[in-house]
mmCIF file of the C-alpha atoms, coordinates in Angstrom:
data_MODEL
# 
_entry.id   MODEL 
# 
loop_
_atom_site.group_PDB 
_atom_site.id 
_atom_site.type_symbol 
_atom_site.label_atom_id 
_atom_site.label_alt_id 
_atom_site.label_comp_id 
_atom_site.label_asym_id 
_atom_site.label_entity_id 
_atom_site.label_seq_id 
_atom_site.pdbx_PDB_ins_code 
_atom_site.Cartn_x 
_atom_site.Cartn_y 
_atom_site.Cartn_z 
_atom_site.occupancy 
_atom_site.B_iso_or_equiv 
_atom_site.pdbx_formal_charge 
_atom_site.auth_seq_id 
_atom_site.auth_comp_id 
_atom_site.auth_asym_id 
_atom_site.auth_atom_id 
_atom_site.pdbx_PDB_model_num 
ATOM 1   C CA . MET A 1 1   ? -38.472 -51.641  53.584  1.00 0.00 ? 1   MET A CA 1 
ATOM 2   C CA . THR A 1 2   ? -41.485 -50.309  56.485  1.00 0.00 ? 2   THR A CA 1 
ATOM 3   C CA . LYS A 1 3   ? -44.286 -52.666  57.453  1.00 0.00 ? 3   LYS A CA 1 
ATOM 4   C CA . HIS A 1 4   ? -46.495 -50.368  55.770  1.00 0.00 ? 4   HIS A CA 1 
ATOM 5   C CA . SER A 1 5   ? -44.835 -50.953  52.076  1.00 0.00 ? 5   SER A CA 1 
ATOM 6   C CA . SER A 1 6   ? -44.429 -54.773  52.914  1.00 0.00 ? 6   SER A CA 1 
ATOM 7   C CA . PHE A 1 7   ? -48.203 -54.946  52.812  1.00 0.00 ? 7   PHE A CA 1 
ATOM 8   C CA . ARG A 1 8   ? -48.753 -53.261  49.997  1.00 0.00 ? 8   ARG A CA 1 
ATOM 9   C CA . PHE A 1 9   ? -46.319 -55.246  47.876  1.00 0.00 ? 9   PHE A CA 1 
ATOM 10  C CA . VAL A 1 10  ? -47.358 -58.616  49.231  1.00 0.00 ? 10  VAL A CA 1 
ATOM 11  C CA . MET A 1 11  ? -51.394 -57.295  48.628  1.00 0.00 ? 11  MET A CA 1 
ATOM 12  C CA . TYR A 1 12  ? -49.596 -56.247  44.925  1.00 0.00 ? 12  TYR A CA 1 
ATOM 13  C CA . LEU A 1 13  ? -47.995 -59.516  44.599  1.00 0.00 ? 13  LEU A CA 1 
ATOM 14  C CA . ALA A 1 14  ? -51.076 -61.582  45.103  1.00 0.00 ? 14  ALA A CA 1 
ATOM 15  C CA . SER A 1 15  ? -53.199 -59.644  42.962  1.00 0.00 ? 15  SER A CA 1 
ATOM 16  C CA . VAL A 1 16  ? -50.641 -60.280  40.371  1.00 0.00 ? 16  VAL A CA 1 
ATOM 17  C CA . LEU A 1 17  ? -51.252 -63.857  40.818  1.00 0.00 ? 17  LEU A CA 1 
ATOM 18  C CA . ALA A 1 18  ? -54.794 -64.331  40.769  1.00 0.00 ? 18  ALA A CA 1 
ATOM 19  C CA . LEU A 1 19  ? -54.579 -62.623  37.799  1.00 0.00 ? 19  LEU A CA 1 
ATOM 20  C CA . SER A 1 20  ? -52.281 -64.402  36.275  1.00 0.00 ? 20  SER A CA 1 
ATOM 21  C CA . GLY A 1 21  ? -54.317 -67.272  37.250  1.00 0.00 ? 21  GLY A CA 1 
ATOM 22  C CA . MET A 1 22  ? -57.423 -66.284  35.647  1.00 0.00 ? 22  MET A CA 1 
ATOM 23  C CA . LEU A 1 23  ? -56.236 -65.516  32.227  1.00 0.00 ? 23  LEU A CA 1 
ATOM 24  C CA . PHE A 1 24  ? -54.433 -68.601  32.200  1.00 0.00 ? 24  PHE A CA 1 
ATOM 25  C CA . ALA A 1 25  ? -57.667 -70.215  32.891  1.00 0.00 ? 25  ALA A CA 1 
ATOM 26  C CA . GLN A 1 26  ? -59.378 -68.257  30.367  1.00 0.00 ? 26  GLN A CA 1 
ATOM 27  C CA . GLY A 1 27  ? -56.796 -69.184  27.631  1.00 0.00 ? 27  GLY A CA 1 
ATOM 28  C CA . THR A 1 28  ? -57.202 -73.081  28.430  1.00 0.00 ? 28  THR A CA 1 
ATOM 29  C CA . SER A 1 29  ? -59.870 -75.300  28.499  1.00 0.00 ? 29  SER A CA 1 
ATOM 30  C CA . THR A 1 30  ? -60.487 -78.895  27.501  1.00 0.00 ? 30  THR A CA 1 
ATOM 31  C CA . LYS A 1 31  ? -63.172 -80.147  24.959  1.00 0.00 ? 31  LYS A CA 1 
ATOM 32  C CA . ILE A 1 32  ? -64.882 -83.874  23.951  1.00 0.00 ? 32  ILE A CA 1 
ATOM 33  C CA . LEU A 1 33  ? -63.078 -84.969  21.098  1.00 0.00 ? 33  LEU A CA 1 
ATOM 34  C CA . VAL A 1 34  ? -65.416 -86.812  18.839  1.00 0.00 ? 34  VAL A CA 1 
ATOM 35  C CA . VAL A 1 35  ? -64.330 -88.865  15.252  1.00 0.00 ? 35  VAL A CA 1 
ATOM 36  C CA . ASN A 1 36  ? -67.112 -89.835  13.363  1.00 0.00 ? 36  ASN A CA 1 
ATOM 37  C CA . GLY A 1 37  ? -69.188 -90.882  16.452  1.00 0.00 ? 37  GLY A CA 1 
ATOM 38  C CA . LYS A 1 38  ? -66.988 -92.232  18.620  1.00 0.00 ? 38  LYS A CA 1 
ATOM 39  C CA . THR A 1 39  ? -66.024 -90.183  21.723  1.00 0.00 ? 39  THR A CA 1 
ATOM 40  C CA . ALA A 1 40  ? -62.556 -90.236  23.163  1.00 0.00 ? 40  ALA A CA 1 
ATOM 41  C CA . GLY A 1 41  ? -63.307 -87.958  26.667  1.00 0.00 ? 41  GLY A CA 1 
ATOM 42  C CA . VAL A 1 42  ? -61.449 -85.024  27.096  1.00 0.00 ? 42  VAL A CA 1 
ATOM 43  C CA . GLY A 1 43  ? -59.131 -85.199  24.136  1.00 0.00 ? 43  GLY A CA 1 
ATOM 44  C CA . VAL A 1 44  ? -59.165 -81.920  22.759  1.00 0.00 ? 44  VAL A CA 1 
ATOM 45  C CA . ARG A 1 45  ? -56.872 -78.705  24.811  1.00 0.00 ? 45  ARG A CA 1 
ATOM 46  C CA . GLN A 1 46  ? -58.431 -75.144  23.594  1.00 0.00 ? 46  GLN A CA 1 
ATOM 47  C CA . ILE A 1 47  ? -54.862 -72.646  24.048  1.00 0.00 ? 47  ILE A CA 1 
ATOM 48  C CA . ASN A 1 48  ? -55.080 -69.311  22.892  1.00 0.00 ? 48  ASN A CA 1 
ATOM 49  C CA . GLY A 1 49  ? -57.982 -69.869  20.610  1.00 0.00 ? 49  GLY A CA 1 
ATOM 50  C CA . ARG A 1 50  ? -56.193 -72.671  18.908  1.00 0.00 ? 50  ARG A CA 1 
ATOM 51  C CA . LEU A 1 51  ? -57.353 -76.336  19.498  1.00 0.00 ? 51  LEU A CA 1 
ATOM 52  C CA . TYR A 1 52  ? -54.518 -79.521  20.275  1.00 0.00 ? 52  TYR A CA 1 
ATOM 53  C CA . VAL A 1 53  ? -55.252 -83.253  20.057  1.00 0.00 ? 53  VAL A CA 1 
ATOM 54  C CA . ASP A 1 54  ? -53.617 -85.425  21.326  1.00 0.00 ? 54  ASP A CA 1 
ATOM 55  C CA . LEU A 1 55  ? -51.820 -87.926  18.307  1.00 0.00 ? 55  LEU A CA 1 
ATOM 56  C CA . GLU A 1 56  ? -52.369 -91.441  20.314  1.00 0.00 ? 56  GLU A CA 1 
ATOM 57  C CA . THR A 1 57  ? -56.158 -90.356  20.957  1.00 0.00 ? 57  THR A CA 1 
ATOM 58  C CA . LEU A 1 58  ? -56.213 -89.343  17.649  1.00 0.00 ? 58  LEU A CA 1 
ATOM 59  C CA . ALA A 1 59  ? -54.972 -92.994  16.224  1.00 0.00 ? 59  ALA A CA 1 
ATOM 60  C CA . GLN A 1 60  ? -56.850 -94.965  18.052  1.00 0.00 ? 60  GLN A CA 1 
ATOM 61  C CA . LEU A 1 61  ? -59.937 -93.779  17.485  1.00 0.00 ? 61  LEU A CA 1 
ATOM 62  C CA . THR A 1 62  ? -59.159 -93.670  13.597  1.00 0.00 ? 62  THR A CA 1 
ATOM 63  C CA . ASN A 1 63  ? -57.804 -97.025  13.981  1.00 0.00 ? 63  ASN A CA 1 
ATOM 64  C CA . GLY A 1 64  ? -54.415 -95.141  12.633  1.00 0.00 ? 64  GLY A CA 1 
ATOM 65  C CA . VAL A 1 65  ? -50.640 -95.859  13.574  1.00 0.00 ? 65  VAL A CA 1 
ATOM 66  C CA . PHE A 1 66  ? -47.621 -93.646  14.693  1.00 0.00 ? 66  PHE A CA 1 
ATOM 67  C CA . THR A 1 67  ? -44.155 -93.592  15.283  1.00 0.00 ? 67  THR A CA 1 
ATOM 68  C CA . VAL A 1 68  ? -41.808 -91.037  16.534  1.00 0.00 ? 68  VAL A CA 1 
ATOM 69  C CA . GLU A 1 69  ? -38.194 -91.373  14.596  1.00 0.00 ? 69  GLU A CA 1 
ATOM 70  C CA . PRO A 1 70  ? -35.610 -89.060  15.141  1.00 0.00 ? 70  PRO A CA 1 
ATOM 71  C CA . ARG A 1 71  ? -36.742 -85.898  13.037  1.00 0.00 ? 71  ARG A CA 1 
ATOM 72  C CA . ARG A 1 72  ? -40.326 -87.043  12.163  1.00 0.00 ? 72  ARG A CA 1 
ATOM 73  C CA . VAL A 1 73  ? -43.734 -88.313  14.012  1.00 0.00 ? 73  VAL A CA 1 
ATOM 74  C CA . VAL A 1 74  ? -45.411 -89.922  11.349  1.00 0.00 ? 74  VAL A CA 1 
ATOM 75  C CA . LEU A 1 75  ? -49.297 -90.585  11.608  1.00 0.00 ? 75  LEU A CA 1 
ATOM 76  C CA . THR A 1 76  ? -50.678 -93.187  9.002   1.00 0.00 ? 76  THR A CA 1 
ATOM 77  C CA . ILE A 1 77  ? -54.784 -93.124  9.288   1.00 0.00 ? 77  ILE A CA 1 
ATOM 78  C CA . PRO A 1 78  ? -56.112 -96.216  6.919   1.00 0.00 ? 78  PRO A CA 1 
ATOM 79  C CA . PRO A 1 79  ? -58.501 -94.884  4.294   1.00 0.00 ? 79  PRO A CA 1 
ATOM 80  C CA . SER A 1 80  ? -62.090 -94.435  5.106   1.00 0.00 ? 80  SER A CA 1 
ATOM 81  C CA . ASP A 1 81  ? -63.098 -97.272  3.163   1.00 0.00 ? 81  ASP A CA 1 
ATOM 82  C CA . ALA A 1 82  ? -60.062 -100.160 4.978   1.00 0.00 ? 82  ALA A CA 1 
ATOM 83  C CA . GLY A 1 83  ? -63.153 -101.309 7.956   1.00 0.00 ? 83  GLY A CA 1 
ATOM 84  C CA . ALA A 1 84  ? -65.093 -102.316 5.155   1.00 0.00 ? 84  ALA A CA 1 
ATOM 85  C CA . VAL A 1 85  ? -62.841 -105.295 4.066   1.00 0.00 ? 85  VAL A CA 1 
ATOM 86  C CA . ALA A 1 86  ? -63.417 -106.544 7.467   1.00 0.00 ? 86  ALA A CA 1 
ATOM 87  C CA . THR A 1 87  ? -66.344 -108.948 7.741   1.00 0.00 ? 87  THR A CA 1 
ATOM 88  C CA . ASP A 1 88  ? -67.170 -111.526 10.000  1.00 0.00 ? 88  ASP A CA 1 
ATOM 89  C CA . ASP A 1 89  ? -65.691 -114.389 7.812   1.00 0.00 ? 89  ASP A CA 1 
ATOM 90  C CA . SER A 1 90  ? -63.017 -116.356 9.754   1.00 0.00 ? 90  SER A CA 1 
ATOM 91  C CA . ALA A 1 91  ? -60.641 -116.408 6.692   1.00 0.00 ? 91  ALA A CA 1 
ATOM 92  C CA . GLN A 1 92  ? -60.927 -112.860 5.789   1.00 0.00 ? 92  GLN A CA 1 
ATOM 93  C CA . ASN A 1 93  ? -60.128 -111.673 9.934   1.00 0.00 ? 93  ASN A CA 1 
ATOM 94  C CA . SER A 1 94  ? -56.991 -114.444 10.102  1.00 0.00 ? 94  SER A CA 1 
ATOM 95  C CA . GLN A 1 95  ? -55.642 -111.917 7.703   1.00 0.00 ? 95  GLN A CA 1 
ATOM 96  C CA . ARG A 1 96  ? -56.063 -109.104 9.914   1.00 0.00 ? 96  ARG A CA 1 
ATOM 97  C CA . LEU A 1 97  ? -52.320 -107.707 11.048  1.00 0.00 ? 97  LEU A CA 1 
ATOM 98  C CA . SER A 1 98  ? -52.161 -106.615 14.387  1.00 0.00 ? 98  SER A CA 1 
ATOM 99  C CA . ARG A 1 99  ? -51.451 -103.072 15.176  1.00 0.00 ? 99  ARG A CA 1 
ATOM 100 C CA . ASP A 1 100 ? -48.056 -103.491 17.205  1.00 0.00 ? 100 ASP A CA 1 
ATOM 101 C CA . PHE A 1 101 ? -46.837 -105.211 13.074  1.00 0.00 ? 101 PHE A CA 1 
ATOM 102 C CA . SER A 1 102 ? -47.994 -102.317 11.732  1.00 0.00 ? 102 SER A CA 1 
ATOM 103 C CA . SER A 1 103 ? -46.196 -99.659  13.041  1.00 0.00 ? 103 SER A CA 1 
ATOM 104 C CA . ALA A 1 104 ? -43.494 -101.505 12.770  1.00 0.00 ? 104 ALA A CA 1 
ATOM 105 C CA . ALA A 1 105 ? -43.956 -102.377 9.113   1.00 0.00 ? 105 ALA A CA 1 
ATOM 106 C CA . ILE A 1 106 ? -44.488 -98.561  8.185   1.00 0.00 ? 106 ILE A CA 1 
ATOM 107 C CA . SER A 1 107 ? -41.250 -97.717  10.110  1.00 0.00 ? 107 SER A CA 1 
ATOM 108 C CA . ALA A 1 108 ? -39.397 -101.069 8.239   1.00 0.00 ? 108 ALA A CA 1 
ATOM 109 C CA . LEU A 1 109 ? -41.070 -99.205  4.285   1.00 0.00 ? 109 LEU A CA 1 
ATOM 110 C CA . ALA A 1 110 ? -40.125 -95.962  5.522   1.00 0.00 ? 110 ALA A CA 1 
ATOM 111 C CA . ALA A 1 111 ? -36.289 -96.734  6.011   1.00 0.00 ? 111 ALA A CA 1 
ATOM 112 C CA . THR A 1 112 ? -36.076 -98.917  2.796   1.00 0.00 ? 112 THR A CA 1 
ATOM 113 C CA . ARG A 1 113 ? -37.370 -95.766  1.008   1.00 0.00 ? 113 ARG A CA 1 
ATOM 114 C CA . GLU A 1 114 ? -35.015 -94.300  2.595   1.00 0.00 ? 114 GLU A CA 1 
ATOM 115 C CA . TRP A 1 115 ? -32.806 -96.240  0.984   1.00 0.00 ? 115 TRP A CA 1 
ATOM 116 C CA . ARG A 1 116 ? -33.977 -96.346  -2.200  1.00 0.00 ? 116 ARG A CA 1 
ATOM 117 C CA . VAL A 1 117 ? -34.189 -92.437  -2.314  1.00 0.00 ? 117 VAL A CA 1 
ATOM 118 C CA . ALA A 1 118 ? -30.236 -91.874  -1.317  1.00 0.00 ? 118 ALA A CA 1 
ATOM 119 C CA . VAL A 1 119 ? -28.716 -94.283  -3.825  1.00 0.00 ? 119 VAL A CA 1 
ATOM 120 C CA . ARG A 1 120 ? -31.754 -92.807  -6.729  1.00 0.00 ? 120 ARG A CA 1 
ATOM 121 C CA . ALA A 1 121 ? -29.973 -89.461  -5.526  1.00 0.00 ? 121 ALA A CA 1 
ATOM 122 C CA . MET A 1 122 ? -26.461 -90.623  -5.645  1.00 0.00 ? 122 MET A CA 1 
ATOM 123 C CA . ILE A 1 123 ? -27.060 -91.706  -9.555  1.00 0.00 ? 123 ILE A CA 1 
ATOM 124 C CA . LEU A 1 124 ? -29.326 -88.808  -10.211 1.00 0.00 ? 124 LEU A CA 1 
ATOM 125 C CA . TYR A 1 125 ? -27.102 -86.152  -9.500  1.00 0.00 ? 125 TYR A CA 1 
ATOM 126 C CA . GLY A 1 126 ? -23.340 -88.122  -9.941  1.00 0.00 ? 126 GLY A CA 1 
ATOM 127 C CA . LEU A 1 127 ? -22.251 -87.985  -6.311  1.00 0.00 ? 127 LEU A CA 1 
ATOM 128 C CA . ALA A 1 128 ? -19.747 -89.199  -5.099  1.00 0.00 ? 128 ALA A CA 1 
ATOM 129 C CA . VAL A 1 129 ? -20.061 -91.127  -1.419  1.00 0.00 ? 129 VAL A CA 1 
ATOM 130 C CA . SER A 1 130 ? -18.330 -93.302  1.123   1.00 0.00 ? 130 SER A CA 1 
ATOM 131 C CA . ASP A 1 131 ? -18.678 -96.960  2.037   1.00 0.00 ? 131 ASP A CA 1 
ATOM 132 C CA . THR A 1 132 ? -19.730 -95.746  5.663   1.00 0.00 ? 132 THR A CA 1 
ATOM 133 C CA . TRP A 1 133 ? -22.629 -93.724  4.383   1.00 0.00 ? 133 TRP A CA 1 
ATOM 134 C CA . VAL A 1 134 ? -23.919 -95.956  2.078   1.00 0.00 ? 134 VAL A CA 1 
ATOM 135 C CA . GLN A 1 135 ? -23.488 -99.332  5.371   1.00 0.00 ? 135 GLN A CA 1 
ATOM 136 C CA . ALA A 1 136 ? -25.756 -96.707  7.338   1.00 0.00 ? 136 ALA A CA 1 
ATOM 137 C CA . TYR A 1 137 ? -29.063 -96.831  5.626   1.00 0.00 ? 137 TYR A CA 1 
ATOM 138 C CA . HIS A 1 138 ? -28.381 -100.455 4.974   1.00 0.00 ? 138 HIS A CA 1 
ATOM 139 C CA . SER A 1 139 ? -28.122 -101.070 8.544   1.00 0.00 ? 139 SER A CA 1 
ATOM 140 C CA . GLN A 1 140 ? -30.939 -98.786  9.360   1.00 0.00 ? 140 GLN A CA 1 
ATOM 141 C CA . THR A 1 141 ? -33.318 -100.450 6.752   1.00 0.00 ? 141 THR A CA 1 
ATOM 142 C CA . LEU A 1 142 ? -31.950 -103.918 8.773   1.00 0.00 ? 142 LEU A CA 1 
ATOM 143 C CA . GLU A 1 143 ? -32.932 -102.797 11.938  1.00 0.00 ? 143 GLU A CA 1 
ATOM 144 C CA . ALA A 1 144 ? -36.231 -101.436 11.280  1.00 0.00 ? 144 ALA A CA 1 
ATOM 145 C CA . LEU A 1 145 ? -36.748 -104.977 9.832   1.00 0.00 ? 145 LEU A CA 1 
ATOM 146 C CA . ARG A 1 146 ? -35.440 -107.415 13.331  1.00 0.00 ? 146 ARG A CA 1 
ATOM 147 C CA . GLN A 1 147 ? -38.531 -104.751 14.615  1.00 0.00 ? 147 GLN A CA 1 
ATOM 148 C CA . ALA A 1 148 ? -40.787 -105.506 12.909  1.00 0.00 ? 148 ALA A CA 1 
ATOM 149 C CA . GLY A 1 149 ? -39.120 -109.374 12.782  1.00 0.00 ? 149 GLY A CA 1 
ATOM 150 C CA . VAL A 1 150 ? -39.956 -108.620 16.872  1.00 0.00 ? 150 VAL A CA 1 
ATOM 151 C CA . ALA A 1 151 ? -43.495 -107.681 16.338  1.00 0.00 ? 151 ALA A CA 1 
ATOM 152 C CA . ALA A 1 152 ? -44.945 -109.998 13.827  1.00 0.00 ? 152 ALA A CA 1 
ATOM 153 C CA . SER A 1 153 ? -47.391 -112.169 16.370  1.00 0.00 ? 153 SER A CA 1 
ATOM 154 C CA . THR A 1 154 ? -49.922 -113.983 14.298  1.00 0.00 ? 154 THR A CA 1 
ATOM 155 C CA . GLU A 1 155 ? -50.123 -115.827 10.900  1.00 0.00 ? 155 GLU A CA 1 
ATOM 156 C CA . ALA A 1 156 ? -50.624 -112.648 8.679   1.00 0.00 ? 156 ALA A CA 1 
ATOM 157 C CA . ASP A 1 157 ? -47.984 -110.658 10.226  1.00 0.00 ? 157 ASP A CA 1 
ATOM 158 C CA . LYS A 1 158 ? -45.172 -113.837 9.615   1.00 0.00 ? 158 LYS A CA 1 
ATOM 159 C CA . ASN A 1 159 ? -46.279 -113.753 6.220   1.00 0.00 ? 159 ASN A CA 1 
ATOM 160 C CA . ALA A 1 160 ? -46.291 -109.904 5.581   1.00 0.00 ? 160 ALA A CA 1 
ATOM 161 C CA . PHE A 1 161 ? -42.732 -109.814 7.369   1.00 0.00 ? 161 PHE A CA 1 
ATOM 162 C CA . GLN A 1 162 ? -41.609 -112.403 4.508   1.00 0.00 ? 162 GLN A CA 1 
ATOM 163 C CA . LEU A 1 163 ? -42.805 -109.709 1.952   1.00 0.00 ? 163 LEU A CA 1 
ATOM 164 C CA . LEU A 1 164 ? -41.077 -107.073 3.369   1.00 0.00 ? 164 LEU A CA 1 
ATOM 165 C CA . SER A 1 165 ? -37.927 -109.000 4.065   1.00 0.00 ? 165 SER A CA 1 
ATOM 166 C CA . SER A 1 166 ? -38.012 -109.771 0.002   1.00 0.00 ? 166 SER A CA 1 
ATOM 167 C CA . GLU A 1 167 ? -38.070 -106.362 -0.324  1.00 0.00 ? 167 GLU A CA 1 
ATOM 168 C CA . ALA A 1 168 ? -35.551 -105.554 1.579   1.00 0.00 ? 168 ALA A CA 1 
ATOM 169 C CA . ASP A 1 169 ? -33.085 -108.818 -0.791  1.00 0.00 ? 169 ASP A CA 1 
ATOM 170 C CA . MET A 1 170 ? -34.191 -106.554 -3.082  1.00 0.00 ? 170 MET A CA 1 
ATOM 171 C CA . MET A 1 171 ? -33.077 -104.056 -2.907  1.00 0.00 ? 171 MET A CA 1 
ATOM 172 C CA . THR A 1 172 ? -29.870 -105.041 -0.690  1.00 0.00 ? 172 THR A CA 1 
ATOM 173 C CA . ALA A 1 173 ? -29.424 -106.745 -4.408  1.00 0.00 ? 173 ALA A CA 1 
ATOM 174 C CA . TRP A 1 174 ? -29.844 -103.713 -6.655  1.00 0.00 ? 174 TRP A CA 1 
ATOM 175 C CA . ALA A 1 175 ? -27.939 -101.472 -3.826  1.00 0.00 ? 175 ALA A CA 1 
ATOM 176 C CA . ASN A 1 176 ? -25.186 -103.425 -4.708  1.00 0.00 ? 176 ASN A CA 1 
ATOM 177 C CA . GLN A 1 177 ? -24.935 -103.515 -7.905  1.00 0.00 ? 177 GLN A CA 1 
ATOM 178 C CA . VAL A 1 178 ? -24.859 -99.941  -7.815  1.00 0.00 ? 178 VAL A CA 1 
ATOM 179 C CA . ASP A 1 179 ? -22.106 -99.609  -5.539  1.00 0.00 ? 179 ASP A CA 1 
ATOM 180 C CA . ALA A 1 180 ? -19.862 -102.734 -8.021  1.00 0.00 ? 180 ALA A CA 1 
ATOM 181 C CA . ALA A 1 181 ? -20.894 -100.586 -11.124 1.00 0.00 ? 181 ALA A CA 1 
ATOM 182 C CA . ARG A 1 182 ? -19.238 -97.195  -8.950  1.00 0.00 ? 182 ARG A CA 1 
ATOM 183 C CA . GLN A 1 183 ? -16.164 -99.298  -7.962  1.00 0.00 ? 183 GLN A CA 1 
ATOM 184 C CA . GLU A 1 184 ? -15.958 -100.120 -11.736 1.00 0.00 ? 184 GLU A CA 1 
ATOM 185 C CA . LEU A 1 185 ? -16.079 -96.636  -12.530 1.00 0.00 ? 185 LEU A CA 1 
ATOM 186 C CA . ASN A 1 186 ? -19.284 -97.598  -15.085 1.00 0.00 ? 186 ASN A CA 1 
ATOM 187 C CA . GLY A 1 187 ? -20.618 -93.915  -15.865 1.00 0.00 ? 187 GLY A CA 1 
ATOM 188 C CA . ALA A 1 188 ? -23.311 -96.015  -17.731 1.00 0.00 ? 188 ALA A CA 1 
ATOM 189 C CA . LYS A 1 189 ? -24.993 -97.365  -14.694 1.00 0.00 ? 189 LYS A CA 1 
ATOM 190 C CA . THR A 1 190 ? -23.806 -94.779  -11.577 1.00 0.00 ? 190 THR A CA 1 
ATOM 191 C CA . VAL A 1 191 ? -24.458 -90.872  -12.927 1.00 0.00 ? 191 VAL A CA 1 
ATOM 192 C CA . ASP A 1 192 ? -26.323 -91.419  -16.038 1.00 0.00 ? 192 ASP A CA 1 
ATOM 193 C CA . PRO A 1 193 ? -29.658 -89.948  -15.112 1.00 0.00 ? 193 PRO A CA 1 
ATOM 194 C CA . ASN A 1 194 ? -31.477 -92.342  -17.940 1.00 0.00 ? 194 ASN A CA 1 
ATOM 195 C CA . ALA A 1 195 ? -29.968 -95.121  -16.270 1.00 0.00 ? 195 ALA A CA 1 
ATOM 196 C CA . LEU A 1 196 ? -32.901 -94.850  -13.672 1.00 0.00 ? 196 LEU A CA 1 
ATOM 197 C CA . GLN A 1 197 ? -35.581 -95.174  -16.411 1.00 0.00 ? 197 GLN A CA 1 
ATOM 198 C CA . ASN A 1 198 ? -33.983 -98.354  -17.352 1.00 0.00 ? 198 ASN A CA 1 
ATOM 199 C CA . ASP A 1 199 ? -34.027 -99.913  -14.471 1.00 0.00 ? 199 ASP A CA 1 
ATOM 200 C CA . THR A 1 200 ? -36.030 -102.939 -14.639 1.00 0.00 ? 200 THR A CA 1 
ATOM 201 C CA . GLN A 1 201 ? -34.790 -104.014 -11.240 1.00 0.00 ? 201 GLN A CA 1 
ATOM 202 C CA . LEU A 1 202 ? -35.350 -100.437 -9.560  1.00 0.00 ? 202 LEU A CA 1 
ATOM 203 C CA . ALA A 1 203 ? -39.115 -100.636 -10.809 1.00 0.00 ? 203 ALA A CA 1 
ATOM 204 C CA . LYS A 1 204 ? -40.153 -103.840 -9.337  1.00 0.00 ? 204 LYS A CA 1 
ATOM 205 C CA . ILE A 1 205 ? -38.899 -102.832 -5.853  1.00 0.00 ? 205 ILE A CA 1 
ATOM 206 C CA . GLN A 1 206 ? -40.502 -99.488  -5.998  1.00 0.00 ? 206 GLN A CA 1 
ATOM 207 C CA . HIS A 1 207 ? -43.991 -101.598 -7.271  1.00 0.00 ? 207 HIS A CA 1 
ATOM 208 C CA . CYS A 1 208 ? -43.154 -104.490 -4.252  1.00 0.00 ? 208 CYS A CA 1 
ATOM 209 C CA . SER A 1 209 ? -43.282 -100.844 -2.177  1.00 0.00 ? 209 SER A CA 1 
ATOM 210 C CA . GLN A 1 210 ? -46.261 -99.470  -3.381  1.00 0.00 ? 210 GLN A CA 1 
ATOM 211 C CA . PHE A 1 211 ? -47.889 -102.487 -2.733  1.00 0.00 ? 211 PHE A CA 1 
ATOM 212 C CA . LEU A 1 212 ? -46.389 -102.814 0.616   1.00 0.00 ? 212 LEU A CA 1 
ATOM 213 C CA . ASN A 1 213 ? -48.150 -99.941  1.665   1.00 0.00 ? 213 ASN A CA 1 
ATOM 214 C CA . SER A 1 214 ? -50.885 -100.241 0.645   1.00 0.00 ? 214 SER A CA 1 
ATOM 215 C CA . MET A 1 215 ? -51.334 -103.820 2.203   1.00 0.00 ? 215 MET A CA 1 
ATOM 216 C CA . VAL A 1 216 ? -50.171 -102.474 5.818   1.00 0.00 ? 216 VAL A CA 1 
ATOM 217 C CA . LEU A 1 217 ? -52.607 -99.378  5.139   1.00 0.00 ? 217 LEU A CA 1 
ATOM 218 C CA . SER A 1 218 ? -55.627 -102.234 4.507   1.00 0.00 ? 218 SER A CA 1 
ATOM 219 C CA . GLY A 1 219 ? -54.439 -103.950 7.587   1.00 0.00 ? 219 GLY A CA 1 
ATOM 220 C CA . PHE A 1 220 ? -55.100 -107.141 6.265   1.00 0.00 ? 220 PHE A CA 1 
ATOM 221 C CA . TYR A 1 221 ? -52.017 -109.623 4.549   1.00 0.00 ? 221 TYR A CA 1 
ATOM 222 C CA . ASN A 1 222 ? -52.421 -109.716 0.920   1.00 0.00 ? 222 ASN A CA 1 
ATOM 223 C CA . ASP A 1 223 ? -49.642 -110.709 -1.683  1.00 0.00 ? 223 ASP A CA 1 
ATOM 224 C CA . ASP A 1 224 ? -48.360 -109.929 -4.892  1.00 0.00 ? 224 ASP A CA 1 
ATOM 225 C CA . PRO A 1 225 ? -45.599 -111.685 -7.059  1.00 0.00 ? 225 PRO A CA 1 
ATOM 226 C CA . ILE A 1 226 ? -43.930 -108.715 -7.495  1.00 0.00 ? 226 ILE A CA 1 
ATOM 227 C CA . CYS A 1 227 ? -42.404 -109.022 -3.727  1.00 0.00 ? 227 CYS A CA 1 
ATOM 228 C CA . HIS A 1 228 ? -41.259 -112.483 -4.910  1.00 0.00 ? 228 HIS A CA 1 
# 
């Protein structure tokens, strides 16, 4: 290659790189994120006309919590009136759940819910499953519950953890009952869809789960006899 050709090639390459830089600069920009009057600094990036928000920043601004699971990211934002519950009253403030515990509690509730849904599906569709399959959901729930226990740092956290543990115990008892019926080939309890509608123990677990979800989202400890 001659010197003249080499020079032309270098100039051409420089032009391409400069043009690419200009296009990237035009296609990417950053913006300040403001949520309900709160400013988070540079929290939004615009790329090719689309806006992308940093998830952690969004969770902080909305008093939400998010968890990263193997197949999904769960962001939970409290209802808009949840903050109205908080007052200067020291008794109420003492019932506030910590952020770390709330995040761990949501994961524990999700694990218990997945376990319950799996057992319900086994009954509803008459699935033949192995003991290993059942134990996997049990172990997942226990591990999530253990992490919630570690995260419990306040008195309110510890009281809420007791309710989570109670729900897990009820779930364990119900799952063991279903498994025992399956071992006995009791089709009325393990393959009959109507069995779910008449199962008072399952109904109690579901109601407790709904209460616990609502409690954690509110950010404050509360109690309900349904979870005992």
